mmCIF file as gemmi writes it, N, C-alpha and C atoms, coordinates in Angstrom:
data_model
loop_
_atom_site.group_PDB
_atom_site.id
_atom_site.type_symbol
_atom_site.label_atom_id
_atom_site.label_alt_id
_atom_site.label_comp_id
_atom_site.label_asym_id
_atom_site.label_entity_id
_atom_site.label_seq_id
_atom_site.pdbx_PDB_ins_code
_atom_site.Cartn_x
_atom_site.Cartn_y
_atom_site.Cartn_z
_atom_site.occupancy
_atom_site.B_iso_or_equiv
_atom_site.pdbx_formal_charge
_atom_site.auth_seq_id
_atom_site.auth_asym_id
_atom_site.pdbx_PDB_model_num
ATOM 1 N N . MET Axp A 1 ? -109.323 3.187 64.833 1 0 ? 1 A 1
ATOM 2 C CA . MET Axp A 1 ? -110.079 3.862 63.643 1 0 ? 1 A 1
ATOM 3 C C . MET Axp A 1 ? -111.065 4.747 64.093 1 0 ? 1 A 1
ATOM 4 N N . ASN Axp A 2 ? -111.246 5.853 63.207 1 0 ? 2 A 1
ATOM 5 C CA . ASN Axp A 2 ? -112.109 7.041 63.596 1 0 ? 2 A 1
ATOM 6 C C . ASN Axp A 2 ? -113.529 6.695 62.833 1 0 ? 2 A 1
ATOM 7 N N . SER Axp A 3 ? -114.648 7.3 63.294 1 0 ? 3 A 1
ATOM 8 C CA . SER Axp A 3 ? -115.848 6.824 62.686 1 0 ? 3 A 1
ATOM 9 C C . SER Axp A 3 ? -115.911 7.037 61.251 1 0 ? 3 A 1
ATOM 10 N N . ALA Axp A 4 ? -115.237 8.243 60.795 1 0 ? 4 A 1
ATOM 11 C CA . ALA Axp A 4 ? -115.323 8.726 59.356 1 0 ? 4 A 1
ATOM 12 C C . ALA Axp A 4 ? -114.728 7.397 58.533 1 0 ? 4 A 1
ATOM 13 N N . ASN Axp A 5 ? -114.094 6.409 59.098 1 0 ? 5 A 1
ATOM 14 C CA . ASN Axp A 5 ? -113.492 5.449 58.215 1 0 ? 5 A 1
ATOM 15 C C . ASN Axp A 5 ? -114.667 4.256 58.007 1 0 ? 5 A 1
ATOM 16 N N . ARG Axp A 6 ? -115.547 4.376 58.486 1 0 ? 6 A 1
ATOM 17 C CA . ARG Axp A 6 ? -116.886 3.601 58.258 1 0 ? 6 A 1
ATOM 18 C C . ARG Axp A 6 ? -117.54 3.845 56.824 1 0 ? 6 A 1
ATOM 19 N N . TYR Axp A 7 ? -117.076 4.979 56.281 1 0 ? 7 A 1
ATOM 20 C CA . TYR Axp A 7 ? -117.894 5.42 55.13 1 0 ? 7 A 1
ATOM 21 C C . TYR Axp A 7 ? -116.99 5.297 53.898 1 0 ? 7 A 1
ATOM 22 N N . VAL Axp A 8 ? -117.557 4.879 52.807 1 0 ? 8 A 1
ATOM 23 C CA . VAL Axp A 8 ? -116.715 4.699 51.517 1 0 ? 8 A 1
ATOM 24 C C . VAL Axp A 8 ? -116.597 6.073 51.123 1 0 ? 8 A 1
ATOM 25 N N . LYS Axp A 9 ? -115.563 6.381 50.389 1 0 ? 9 A 1
ATOM 26 C CA . LYS Axp A 9 ? -114.982 7.566 49.861 1 0 ? 9 A 1
ATOM 27 C C . LYS Axp A 9 ? -114.756 7.333 48.291 1 0 ? 9 A 1
ATOM 28 N N . ILE Axp A 10 ? -115.257 8.142 47.48 1 0 ? 10 A 1
ATOM 29 C CA . ILE Axp A 10 ? -115.066 7.714 46.124 1 0 ? 10 A 1
ATOM 30 C C . ILE Axp A 10 ? -114.578 9.077 45.375 1 0 ? 10 A 1
ATOM 31 N N . VAL Axp A 11 ? -113.416 8.835 44.622 1 0 ? 11 A 1
ATOM 32 C CA . VAL Axp A 11 ? -112.879 9.966 43.908 1 0 ? 11 A 1
ATOM 33 C C . VAL Axp A 11 ? -112.93 9.478 42.305 1 0 ? 11 A 1
ATOM 34 N N . GLU Axp A 12 ? -113.552 10.012 41.435 1 0 ? 12 A 1
ATOM 35 C CA . GLU Axp A 12 ? -113.564 9.866 40.151 1 0 ? 12 A 1
ATOM 36 C C . GLU Axp A 12 ? -113.278 10.86 39.231 1 0 ? 12 A 1
ATOM 37 N N . TRP Axp A 13 ? -112.87 10.476 37.943 1 0 ? 13 A 1
ATOM 38 C CA . TRP Axp A 13 ? -112.843 11.636 36.883 1 0 ? 13 A 1
ATOM 39 C C . TRP Axp A 13 ? -114.197 12.104 36.317 1 0 ? 13 A 1
ATOM 40 N N . SER Axp A 14 ? -114.525 13.329 36.226 1 0 ? 14 A 1
ATOM 41 C CA . SER Axp A 14 ? -115.459 13.78 35.694 1 0 ? 14 A 1
ATOM 42 C C . SER Axp A 14 ? -115.25 14.267 34.203 1 0 ? 14 A 1
ATOM 43 N N . GLU Axp A 15 ? -115.729 13.743 33.173 1 0 ? 15 A 1
ATOM 44 C CA . GLU Axp A 15 ? -115.513 14.291 31.98 1 0 ? 15 A 1
ATOM 45 C C . GLU Axp A 15 ? -116.362 15.738 31.634 1 0 ? 15 A 1
ATOM 46 N N . GLU Axp A 16 ? -117.565 15.658 32.281 1 0 ? 16 A 1
ATOM 47 C CA . GLU Axp A 16 ? -118.341 16.815 31.965 1 0 ? 16 A 1
ATOM 48 C C . GLU Axp A 16 ? -117.947 18.031 32.805 1 0 ? 16 A 1
ATOM 49 N N . ASP Axp A 17 ? -117.289 17.858 33.997 1 0 ? 17 A 1
ATOM 50 C CA . ASP Axp A 17 ? -116.517 18.884 34.775 1 0 ? 17 A 1
ATOM 51 C C . ASP Axp A 17 ? -115.247 19.088 34.389 1 0 ? 17 A 1
ATOM 52 N N . GLN Axp A 18 ? -114.448 18.111 33.696 1 0 ? 18 A 1
ATOM 53 C CA . GLN Axp A 18 ? -113.014 18.016 33.589 1 0 ? 18 A 1
ATOM 54 C C . GLN Axp A 18 ? -112.198 18.344 34.791 1 0 ? 18 A 1
ATOM 55 N N . CYS Axp A 19 ? -112.488 17.469 35.87 1 0 ? 19 A 1
ATOM 56 C CA . CYS Axp A 19 ? -111.849 17.403 37.095 1 0 ? 19 A 1
ATOM 57 C C . CYS Axp A 19 ? -112.298 16.085 37.728 1 0 ? 19 A 1
ATOM 58 N N . PHE Axp A 20 ? -111.657 15.926 39.075 1 0 ? 20 A 1
ATOM 59 C CA . PHE Axp A 20 ? -111.821 14.947 39.958 1 0 ? 20 A 1
ATOM 60 C C . PHE Axp A 20 ? -112.905 15.261 40.928 1 0 ? 20 A 1
ATOM 61 N N . VAL Axp A 21 ? -113.766 14.467 41.053 1 0 ? 21 A 1
ATOM 62 C CA . VAL Axp A 21 ? -115.014 14.672 41.914 1 0 ? 21 A 1
ATOM 63 C C . VAL Axp A 21 ? -114.894 13.493 43.153 1 0 ? 21 A 1
ATOM 64 N N . GLY Axp A 22 ? -115.099 14.065 44.296 1 0 ? 22 A 1
ATOM 65 C CA . GLY Axp A 22 ? -115.092 13.128 45.427 1 0 ? 22 A 1
ATOM 66 C C . GLY Axp A 22 ? -116.451 13.253 46.062 1 0 ? 22 A 1
ATOM 67 N N . SER Axp A 23 ? -116.885 12.071 46.498 1 0 ? 23 A 1
ATOM 68 C CA . SER Axp A 23 ? -118.042 11.782 47.184 1 0 ? 23 A 1
ATOM 69 C C . SER Axp A 23 ? -118.09 10.729 48.316 1 0 ? 23 A 1
ATOM 70 N N . CYS Axp A 24 ? -118.977 10.989 49.192 1 0 ? 24 A 1
ATOM 71 C CA . CYS Axp A 24 ? -119.071 9.866 50.453 1 0 ? 24 A 1
ATOM 72 C C . CYS Axp A 24 ? -120.503 9.448 50.554 1 0 ? 24 A 1
ATOM 73 N N . PRO Axp A 25 ? -121.01 8.578 49.681 1 0 ? 25 A 1
ATOM 74 C CA . PRO Axp A 25 ? -122.435 8.186 49.622 1 0 ? 25 A 1
ATOM 75 C C . PRO Axp A 25 ? -122.758 7.719 51.015 1 0 ? 25 A 1
ATOM 76 N N . GLY Axp A 26 ? -124.06 8.02 51.396 1 0 ? 26 A 1
ATOM 77 C CA . GLY Axp A 26 ? -124.493 7.696 52.756 1 0 ? 26 A 1
ATOM 78 C C . GLY Axp A 26 ? -124.042 8.366 53.963 1 0 ? 26 A 1
ATOM 79 N N . LEU Axp A 27 ? -123.086 9.357 53.713 1 0 ? 27 A 1
ATOM 80 C CA . LEU Axp A 27 ? -122.725 10.155 54.852 1 0 ? 27 A 1
ATOM 81 C C . LEU Axp A 27 ? -123.251 11.773 54.574 1 0 ? 27 A 1
ATOM 82 N N . PHE Axp A 28 ? -122.997 12.125 53.449 1 0 ? 28 A 1
ATOM 83 C CA . PHE Axp A 28 ? -123.514 13.333 52.937 1 0 ? 28 A 1
ATOM 84 C C . PHE Axp A 28 ? -123.664 13.528 51.405 1 0 ? 28 A 1
ATOM 85 N N . TYR Axp A 29 ? -124.456 14.489 50.978 1 0 ? 29 A 1
ATOM 86 C CA . TYR Axp A 29 ? -124.637 14.717 49.655 1 0 ? 29 A 1
ATOM 87 C C . TYR Axp A 29 ? -123.601 15.629 49.257 1 0 ? 29 A 1
ATOM 88 N N . GLY Axp A 30 ? -123.204 15.751 47.927 1 0 ? 30 A 1
ATOM 89 C CA . GLY Axp A 30 ? -122.321 16.573 47.474 1 0 ? 30 A 1
ATOM 90 C C . GLY Axp A 30 ? -120.898 16.11 47.717 1 0 ? 30 A 1
ATOM 91 N N . GLY Axp A 31 ? -120.044 17.022 47.715 1 0 ? 31 A 1
ATOM 92 C CA . GLY Axp A 31 ? -118.582 16.538 47.81 1 0 ? 31 A 1
ATOM 93 C C . GLY Axp A 31 ? -117.65 17.776 47.552 1 0 ? 31 A 1
ATOM 94 N N . CYS Axp A 32 ? -116.634 17.31 46.82 1 0 ? 32 A 1
ATOM 95 C CA . CYS Axp A 32 ? -115.587 18.272 46.501 1 0 ? 32 A 1
ATOM 96 C C . CYS Axp A 32 ? -115.083 17.898 45.249 1 0 ? 32 A 1
ATOM 97 N N . HIS Axp A 33 ? -114.243 18.752 44.656 1 0 ? 33 A 1
ATOM 98 C CA . HIS Axp A 33 ? -113.691 18.688 43.387 1 0 ? 33 A 1
ATOM 99 C C . HIS Axp A 33 ? -112.328 19.229 43.096 1 0 ? 33 A 1
ATOM 100 N N . GLY Axp A 34 ? -111.539 19.001 42.155 1 0 ? 34 A 1
ATOM 101 C CA . GLY Axp A 34 ? -110.333 19.562 42.036 1 0 ? 34 A 1
ATOM 102 C C . GLY Axp A 34 ? -109.394 18.936 40.734 1 0 ? 34 A 1
ATOM 103 N N . ASP Axp A 35 ? -108.406 19.469 40.456 1 0 ? 35 A 1
ATOM 104 C CA . ASP Axp A 35 ? -107.557 19.043 39.442 1 0 ? 35 A 1
ATOM 105 C C . ASP Axp A 35 ? -106.659 17.907 39.884 1 0 ? 35 A 1
ATOM 106 N N . ASP Axp A 36 ? -106.292 17.598 41.196 1 0 ? 36 A 1
ATOM 107 C CA . ASP Axp A 36 ? -105.358 16.591 41.638 1 0 ? 36 A 1
ATOM 108 C C . ASP Axp A 36 ? -106.229 15.648 42.414 1 0 ? 36 A 1
ATOM 109 N N . GLU Axp A 37 ? -105.986 14.557 42.011 1 0 ? 37 A 1
ATOM 110 C CA . GLU Axp A 37 ? -106.853 13.44 42.607 1 0 ? 37 A 1
ATOM 111 C C . GLU Axp A 37 ? -106.419 13.257 44.004 1 0 ? 37 A 1
ATOM 112 N N . GLN Axp A 38 ? -105.18 13.221 44.549 1 0 ? 38 A 1
ATOM 113 C CA . GLN Axp A 38 ? -104.789 13.038 45.672 1 0 ? 38 A 1
ATOM 114 C C . GLN Axp A 38 ? -105.34 13.952 46.77 1 0 ? 38 A 1
ATOM 115 N N . SER Axp A 39 ? -105.295 15.387 46.246 1 0 ? 39 A 1
ATOM 116 C CA . SER Axp A 39 ? -105.821 16.514 47.08 1 0 ? 39 A 1
ATOM 117 C C . SER Axp A 39 ? -107.289 16.295 47.288 1 0 ? 39 A 1
ATOM 118 N N . VAL Axp A 40 ? -108.013 15.958 46.177 1 0 ? 40 A 1
ATOM 119 C CA . VAL Axp A 40 ? -109.534 15.761 46.339 1 0 ? 40 A 1
ATOM 120 C C . VAL Axp A 40 ? -109.822 14.662 47.489 1 0 ? 40 A 1
ATOM 121 N N . PHE Axp A 41 ? -108.849 13.428 47.403 1 0 ? 41 A 1
ATOM 122 C CA . PHE Axp A 41 ? -109.148 12.462 48.369 1 0 ? 41 A 1
ATOM 123 C C . PHE Axp A 41 ? -108.821 13.135 49.802 1 0 ? 41 A 1
ATOM 124 N N . ALA Axp A 42 ? -107.847 13.755 49.936 1 0 ? 42 A 1
ATOM 125 C CA . ALA Axp A 42 ? -107.546 14.215 51.273 1 0 ? 42 A 1
ATOM 126 C C . ALA Axp A 42 ? -108.67 15.263 51.817 1 0 ? 42 A 1
ATOM 127 N N . GLU Axp A 43 ? -109.109 16.081 50.941 1 0 ? 43 A 1
ATOM 128 C CA . GLU Axp A 43 ? -110.155 16.987 51.207 1 0 ? 43 A 1
ATOM 129 C C . GLU Axp A 43 ? -111.447 16.121 51.521 1 0 ? 43 A 1
ATOM 130 N N . LEU Axp A 44 ? -111.823 15.163 50.829 1 0 ? 44 A 1
ATOM 131 C CA . LEU Axp A 44 ? -112.978 14.286 51.118 1 0 ? 44 A 1
ATOM 132 C C . LEU Axp A 44 ? -112.707 13.691 52.371 1 0 ? 44 A 1
ATOM 133 N N . CYS Axp A 45 ? -111.535 13.182 52.727 1 0 ? 45 A 1
ATOM 134 C CA . CYS Axp A 45 ? -111.51 12.49 54.106 1 0 ? 45 A 1
ATOM 135 C C . CYS Axp A 45 ? -111.707 13.645 55.388 1 0 ? 45 A 1
ATOM 136 N N . GLN Axp A 46 ? -111.219 14.818 55.044 1 0 ? 46 A 1
ATOM 137 C CA . GLN Axp A 46 ? -111.427 16.01 55.954 1 0 ? 46 A 1
ATOM 138 C C . GLN Axp A 46 ? -112.807 16.215 56.089 1 0 ? 46 A 1
ATOM 139 N N . ILE Axp A 47 ? -113.642 16.247 55.027 1 0 ? 47 A 1
ATOM 140 C CA . ILE Axp A 47 ? -114.998 16.58 55.081 1 0 ? 47 A 1
ATOM 141 C C . ILE Axp A 47 ? -115.899 15.625 55.796 1 0 ? 47 A 1
ATOM 142 N N . ALA Axp A 48 ? -115.315 14.328 55.512 1 0 ? 48 A 1
ATOM 143 C CA . ALA Axp A 48 ? -116.194 13.104 56.125 1 0 ? 48 A 1
ATOM 144 C C . ALA Axp A 48 ? -115.983 13.235 57.749 1 0 ? 48 A 1
ATOM 145 N N . GLU Axp A 49 ? -114.658 13.702 57.991 1 0 ? 49 A 1
ATOM 146 C CA . GLU Axp A 49 ? -114.49 13.633 59.569 1 0 ? 49 A 1
ATOM 147 C C . GLU Axp A 49 ? -115.173 14.84 60.01 1 0 ? 49 A 1
ATOM 148 N N . GLU Axp A 50 ? -115.133 15.907 59.572 1 0 ? 50 A 1
ATOM 149 C CA . GLU Axp A 50 ? -115.923 16.973 59.864 1 0 ? 50 A 1
ATOM 150 C C . GLU Axp A 50 ? -117.518 16.739 60.051 1 0 ? 50 A 1
ATOM 151 N N . THR Axp A 51 ? -117.969 15.972 59.148 1 0 ? 51 A 1
ATOM 152 C CA . THR Axp A 51 ? -119.548 15.603 59.068 1 0 ? 51 A 1
ATOM 153 C C . THR Axp A 51 ? -119.726 14.761 60.234 1 0 ? 51 A 1
ATOM 154 N N . VAL Axp A 52 ? -118.851 13.752 60.443 1 0 ? 52 A 1
ATOM 155 C CA . VAL Axp A 52 ? -119.14 12.818 61.463 1 0 ? 52 A 1
ATOM 156 C C . VAL Axp A 52 ? -118.932 13.663 62.916 1 0 ? 52 A 1
ATOM 157 N N . ASN Axp A 53 ? -118.087 14.539 63.079 1 0 ? 53 A 1
ATOM 158 C CA . ASN Axp A 53 ? -118 15.325 64.344 1 0 ? 53 A 1
ATOM 159 C C . ASN Axp A 53 ? -119.137 16.096 64.358 1 0 ? 53 A 1
ATOM 160 N N . LEU Axp A 54 ? -119.925 16.835 63.455 1 0 ? 54 A 1
ATOM 161 C CA . LEU Axp A 54 ? -121.175 17.352 63.494 1 0 ? 54 A 1
ATOM 162 C C . LEU Axp A 54 ? -122.122 16.519 63.927 1 0 ? 54 A 1
ATOM 163 N N . TYR Axp A 55 ? -122.357 15.415 63.372 1 0 ? 55 A 1
ATOM 164 C CA . TYR Axp A 55 ? -123.325 14.466 63.797 1 0 ? 55 A 1
ATOM 165 C C . TYR Axp A 55 ? -123.276 14.318 65.489 1 0 ? 55 A 1
ATOM 166 N N . LYS Axp A 56 ? -122.121 14.008 65.882 1 0 ? 56 A 1
ATOM 167 C CA . LYS Axp A 56 ? -121.709 13.695 67.331 1 0 ? 56 A 1
ATOM 168 C C . LYS Axp A 56 ? -121.911 14.961 68.217 1 0 ? 56 A 1
ATOM 169 N N . ALA Axp A 57 ? -121.594 16.225 67.75 1 0 ? 57 A 1
ATOM 170 C CA . ALA Axp A 57 ? -121.857 17.393 68.488 1 0 ? 57 A 1
ATOM 171 C C . ALA Axp A 57 ? -123.186 17.641 68.678 1 0 ? 57 A 1
ATOM 172 N N . GLU Axp A 58 ? -124.017 17.256 67.655 1 0 ? 58 A 1
ATOM 173 C CA . GLU Axp A 58 ? -125.653 17.598 67.688 1 0 ? 58 A 1
ATOM 174 C C . GLU Axp A 58 ? -126.357 16.375 68.267 1 0 ? 58 A 1
ATOM 175 N N . ASN Axp A 59 ? -125.605 15.26 68.877 1 0 ? 59 A 1
ATOM 176 C CA . ASN Axp A 59 ? -126.131 14.146 69.385 1 0 ? 59 A 1
ATOM 177 C C . ASN Axp A 59 ? -127.071 13.487 68.29 1 0 ? 59 A 1
ATOM 178 N N . ARG Axp A 60 ? -126.719 13.414 66.957 1 0 ? 60 A 1
ATOM 179 C CA . ARG Axp A 60 ? -127.408 12.48 66.089 1 0 ? 60 A 1
ATOM 180 C C . ARG Axp A 60 ? -126.801 11.41 65.906 1 0 ? 60 A 1
ATOM 181 N N . SER Axp A 61 ? -127.575 10.376 65.484 1 0 ? 61 A 1
ATOM 182 C CA . SER Axp A 61 ? -127.056 9.078 65.222 1 0 ? 61 A 1
ATOM 183 C C . SER Axp A 61 ? -126.627 9.097 63.857 1 0 ? 61 A 1
ATOM 184 N N . LEU Axp A 62 ? -125.305 8.508 63.668 1 0 ? 62 A 1
ATOM 185 C CA . LEU Axp A 62 ? -124.545 8.328 62.302 1 0 ? 62 A 1
ATOM 186 C C . LEU Axp A 62 ? -125.579 7.467 61.442 1 0 ? 62 A 1
ATOM 187 N N . PRO Axp A 63 ? -125.501 7.736 60.042 1 0 ? 63 A 1
ATOM 188 C CA . PRO Axp A 63 ? -126.078 6.929 59.223 1 0 ? 63 A 1
ATOM 189 C C . PRO Axp A 63 ? -125.359 5.539 59.152 1 0 ? 63 A 1
ATOM 190 N N . PRO Axp A 64 ? -126.007 4.431 58.618 1 0 ? 64 A 1
ATOM 191 C CA . PRO Axp A 64 ? -125.274 3.355 58.405 1 0 ? 64 A 1
ATOM 192 C C . PRO Axp A 64 ? -124.143 3.396 57.895 1 0 ? 64 A 1
ATOM 193 N N . ALA Axp A 65 ? -123.029 2.592 58.277 1 0 ? 65 A 1
ATOM 194 C CA . ALA Axp A 65 ? -121.866 2.61 57.532 1 0 ? 65 A 1
ATOM 195 C C . ALA Axp A 65 ? -121.975 1.944 55.969 1 0 ? 65 A 1
ATOM 196 N N . THR Axp A 66 ? -121.058 2.482 55.271 1 0 ? 66 A 1
ATOM 197 C CA . THR Axp A 66 ? -121.094 1.89 53.924 1 0 ? 66 A 1
ATOM 198 C C . THR Axp A 66 ? -119.812 1.185 53.563 1 0 ? 66 A 1
ATOM 199 N N . SER Axp A 67 ? -118.768 1.125 54.497 1 0 ? 67 A 1
ATOM 200 C CA . SER Axp A 67 ? -117.776 0.317 54.241 1 0 ? 67 A 1
ATOM 201 C C . SER Axp A 67 ? -117.992 -1.045 54.689 1 0 ? 67 A 1
ATOM 202 N N . GLY Axp A 68 ? -117.033 -1.895 54.159 1 0 ? 68 A 1
ATOM 203 C CA . GLY Axp A 68 ? -117.07 -3.424 54.657 1 0 ? 68 A 1
ATOM 204 C C . GLY Axp A 68 ? -117.915 -4.24 53.678 1 0 ? 68 A 1
ATOM 205 N N . TYR Axp A 69 ? -118.301 -3.722 52.372 1 0 ? 69 A 1
ATOM 206 C CA . TYR Axp A 69 ? -119.261 -4.413 51.6 1 0 ? 69 A 1
ATOM 207 C C . TYR Axp A 69 ? -118.559 -4.954 50.344 1 0 ? 69 A 1
ATOM 208 N N . ASP Axp A 70 ? -117.156 -4.929 50.274 1 0 ? 70 A 1
ATOM 209 C CA . ASP Axp A 70 ? -116.376 -5.157 48.985 1 0 ? 70 A 1
ATOM 210 C C . ASP Axp A 70 ? -117.042 -4.533 47.785 1 0 ? 70 A 1
ATOM 211 N N . TRP Axp A 71 ? -117.092 -3.102 47.829 1 0 ? 71 A 1
ATOM 212 C CA . TRP Axp A 71 ? -117.732 -2.475 46.822 1 0 ? 71 A 1
ATOM 213 C C . TRP Axp A 71 ? -116.879 -2.58 45.401 1 0 ? 71 A 1
ATOM 214 N N . ALA Axp A 72 ? -115.563 -2.503 45.582 1 0 ? 72 A 1
ATOM 215 C CA . ALA Axp A 72 ? -114.766 -2.646 44.325 1 0 ? 72 A 1
ATOM 216 C C . ALA Axp A 72 ? -115.061 -3.936 43.613 1 0 ? 72 A 1
ATOM 217 N N . ASN Axp A 73 ? -114.991 -5.071 44.295 1 0 ? 73 A 1
ATOM 218 C CA . ASN Axp A 73 ? -115.358 -6.291 43.561 1 0 ? 73 A 1
ATOM 219 C C . ASN Axp A 73 ? -116.707 -6.408 42.992 1 0 ? 73 A 1
ATOM 220 N N . THR Axp A 74 ? -117.755 -5.863 43.948 1 0 ? 74 A 1
ATOM 221 C CA . THR Axp A 74 ? -119.258 -5.753 43.454 1 0 ? 74 A 1
ATOM 222 C C . THR Axp A 74 ? -119.208 -4.907 42.138 1 0 ? 74 A 1
ATOM 223 N N . ILE Axp A 75 ? -118.688 -3.799 42.18 1 0 ? 75 A 1
ATOM 224 C CA . ILE Axp A 75 ? -118.705 -2.95 40.924 1 0 ? 75 A 1
ATOM 225 C C . ILE Axp A 75 ? -118.232 -3.628 39.8 1 0 ? 75 A 1
ATOM 226 N N . THR Axp A 76 ? -116.92 -4.372 39.865 1 0 ? 76 A 1
ATOM 227 C CA . THR Axp A 76 ? -116.171 -5.101 38.991 1 0 ? 76 A 1
ATOM 228 C C . THR Axp A 76 ? -117.031 -6.245 38.347 1 0 ? 76 A 1
ATOM 229 N N . ASN Axp A 77 ? -117.542 -6.939 39.262 1 0 ? 77 A 1
ATOM 230 C CA . ASN Axp A 77 ? -118.55 -8.173 38.814 1 0 ? 77 A 1
ATOM 231 C C . ASN Axp A 77 ? -119.772 -7.582 38.056 1 0 ? 77 A 1
ATOM 232 N N . THR Axp A 78 ? -120.258 -6.507 38.538 1 0 ? 78 A 1
ATOM 233 C CA . THR Axp A 78 ? -121.581 -6.116 37.837 1 0 ? 78 A 1
ATOM 234 C C . THR Axp A 78 ? -121.133 -5.433 36.41 1 0 ? 78 A 1
ATOM 235 N N . SER Axp A 79 ? -120.024 -4.744 36.322 1 0 ? 79 A 1
ATOM 236 C CA . SER Axp A 79 ? -119.792 -4.251 34.934 1 0 ? 79 A 1
ATOM 237 C C . SER Axp A 79 ? -119.197 -5.306 34.017 1 0 ? 79 A 1
ATOM 238 N N . THR Axp A 80 ? -118.834 -6.682 34.525 1 0 ? 80 A 1
ATOM 239 C CA . THR Axp A 80 ? -118.381 -7.584 33.669 1 0 ? 80 A 1
ATOM 240 C C . THR Axp A 80 ? -119.338 -8.531 33.048 1 0 ? 80 A 1
ATOM 241 N N . THR Axp A 81 ? -120.391 -8.402 33.956 1 0 ? 81 A 1
ATOM 242 C CA . THR Axp A 81 ? -121.622 -9.371 33.435 1 0 ? 81 A 1
ATOM 243 C C . THR Axp A 81 ? -122.6 -8.727 32.684 1 0 ? 81 A 1
ATOM 244 N N . ASN Axp A 82 ? -122.5 -7.431 32.246 1 0 ? 82 A 1
ATOM 245 C CA . ASN Axp A 82 ? -123.53 -6.73 31.55 1 0 ? 82 A 1
ATOM 246 C C . ASN Axp A 82 ? -123.016 -6.802 30.263 1 0 ? 82 A 1
């Protein structure tokens, strides 16, 4: 497993932008966007890997991992209880 796998990556449709938007909360601000969901996810994974490599090259500590918290069920449970 590479260090970028420790971070949640989200790709979602944006009605406002009329495209898929990818983000990696906790690792970097911003992200990427495009018309093809799979391409956006692939680009997002590449950006996450490059970001981790930059942290390492600059001898900076990586932010706390965002994976391993069962986010999908947390989001589902939150949205069904409101």
